[in-house]
C-alpha atoms as one frame of an Amber mdcrd trajectory, in Angstrom:
protein
 126.682 108.615  59.243 126.514 111.586  56.898 126.275 115.069  58.375 127.805
 114.123  61.706 131.459 114.363  62.684 132.008 111.034  64.400 135.385 109.459
  65.048 135.396 105.948  66.491 131.820 106.509  67.709 132.763 109.777  69.440
 130.281 112.573  68.836 132.299 115.789  68.941 129.182 117.885  69.506 128.343
 115.902  72.636 131.905 116.343  73.892 131.699 120.116  73.332 128.376 120.198
  75.185 129.870 118.249  78.132 132.861 120.602  78.432 130.635 123.671  78.036
 128.309 122.494  80.808 131.246 121.624  83.081 132.372 125.271  82.708 128.802
 126.348  83.565 128.389 128.176  80.247 125.201 128.261  78.235 125.260 128.144
  74.442 124.861 131.923  74.195 127.866 132.503  76.515 130.114 130.113  74.571
 128.966 131.582  71.269 129.818 135.087  72.458 133.285 134.036  73.684 134.169
 132.112  70.505 132.617 134.352  67.852 130.438 131.440  66.659 126.707 132.072
  66.314 124.497 130.428  68.951 122.575 128.743  66.126 125.724 127.147  64.635
 126.990 126.130  68.069 123.653 124.469  68.826 123.782 122.617  65.499 127.358
 121.477  66.214 126.386 120.184  69.656 123.427 118.288  68.193 125.631 116.779
  65.464 123.821 118.623  62.669 126.775 120.762  61.532 130.461 120.044  61.118
 132.768 122.542  62.841 135.825 123.856  61.011 139.279 123.452  62.515 139.319
 127.169  63.344 135.935 126.888  65.090 137.045 123.822  67.068 140.272 125.590
  68.010 138.340 128.660  69.242 135.957 126.474  71.269 138.835 124.472  72.773
 140.619 127.683  73.770 137.562 129.129  75.527 136.789 125.818  77.258 140.481
 125.511  78.216 140.816 121.967  76.843 143.200 120.526  74.240 141.652 120.237
  70.774 142.248 116.469  70.775 140.042 116.114  73.875 137.025 116.384  71.545
 138.234 113.187  69.830 139.086 111.028  72.854 137.183 108.977  75.364 138.066
 108.027  78.901 138.467 104.397  77.802 142.060 103.125  77.710 143.375 106.130
  79.661 145.375 103.828  81.933 147.255 102.196  79.060 150.747 103.401  78.288
 151.223 101.821  74.852 149.509 103.073  71.719 149.453 100.450  68.972 149.885
 101.893  65.469 146.481 100.606  64.354 144.730 101.912  67.490 145.721 105.585
  67.342 143.019 108.183  67.763 142.620 109.995  64.444 141.265 113.414  63.622
 140.083 114.204  60.104 137.871 117.223  59.551 135.380 116.991  56.658 136.283
 120.380  55.202 140.037 119.657  55.374 140.425 116.108  54.097 143.973 116.985
  53.030 145.251 116.549  56.576 145.234 113.741  59.112 146.262 114.008  62.749
 146.971 110.954  64.880 147.461 111.140  68.632 150.692 109.297  69.509 150.339
 109.720  73.277 147.857 107.383  74.943 145.708 110.277  76.182 145.864 113.919
  77.218 146.314 113.408  80.942 150.102 113.824  80.955 152.175 116.970  80.698
 153.099 116.437  77.031 151.118 115.565  73.928 152.614 113.805  70.907 150.914
 113.747  67.513 151.615 112.835  63.907 150.405 115.098  61.111 150.157 113.900
  57.514 149.647 116.565  54.865 149.003 115.788  51.188 150.698 117.730  48.346
 149.519 121.232  47.412 147.716 121.850  50.692 148.148 123.441  54.090 147.342
 122.580  57.702 144.855 125.401  58.221 143.333 128.368  56.489 144.684 130.814
  59.063 147.809 130.848  61.185 147.158 129.015  64.468 148.870 129.201  67.839
 149.103 126.882  70.837 148.944 127.705  74.522 152.051 125.608  75.029 155.431
 125.166  73.457 155.746 122.880  70.439 158.636 120.927  68.948 158.124 119.502
  65.457 160.189 116.912  63.567 159.808 116.292  59.825 159.716 112.517  59.631
 159.118 112.255  55.895 159.002 114.681  52.983 159.607 118.384  52.575 157.358
 121.136  53.928 157.200 124.893  54.385 156.408 126.273  57.802 154.908 129.747
  57.939 156.048 131.102  61.291 154.453 134.512  61.883 155.520 136.307  58.645
 158.516 134.080  57.790 158.515 130.926  55.673 160.979 128.204  56.648 161.598
 125.225  54.344 162.114 122.012  56.266 163.395 118.690  54.916 163.221 115.144
  56.268 165.095 115.024  59.578 164.776 118.747  60.334 163.180 119.873  63.586
 162.044 123.172  65.068 160.874 124.614  68.366 157.806 126.814  68.103 157.473
 129.039  71.182 154.185 129.440  73.019 151.718 131.705  71.226 153.711 131.922
  67.978 151.305 131.810  65.029 152.073 129.228  62.368 150.798 126.833  59.743
 152.297 124.051  57.627 152.239 124.303  53.818 153.000 121.349  51.545 153.933
 123.004  48.248 155.596 119.818  47.057 154.500 116.715  45.126 154.774 114.169
  47.964 152.968 113.647  51.272 154.719 114.998  54.347 154.688 113.535  57.852
 155.520 115.690  60.856 155.704 114.502  64.452 155.135 117.159  67.050 155.136
 117.414  70.813 153.180 120.092  72.642 153.534 120.875  76.329 151.231 121.300
  78.090 148.756 119.462  75.854 146.724 122.077  74.012 146.196 120.878  70.462
């Protein structure tokens, strides 16, 4: 369905609207708190515009929900096993260079596990992002640069790093092969 950001029949705009209403915010309030225009926010909620990762991150922060909550449903929340072919995936239309897969069954626990795949000559986000919680990342495959605040750290397969709460960062694949990074965030906030 062109023009709508749907993942496994989940309408992200509807999810945003549900969370906004549960916080008793109107569109104007949420727009003001996120820096997104009311018009764009309305279009996102109606499925007429695709939000950027930065916009989704800002909305998730204000609504105090993990970013992945926009991509999940309450179905299967009691299951403990996540089959490889049943993972919830997040691909944003404007950033097709990156794929996130939720490795934890849902976001109800105290830790969130995810897999990030980043193609060559691309990065995880336009701007440096931060999480409410602490993150530990493990490079499962490939080589990648991590911009951590103003430092760049080169990480190879098997390397891991702890990223403290609130530390701004982004992943940069300056190399000629895909990279896969597993990360855990506690509490779930991505």
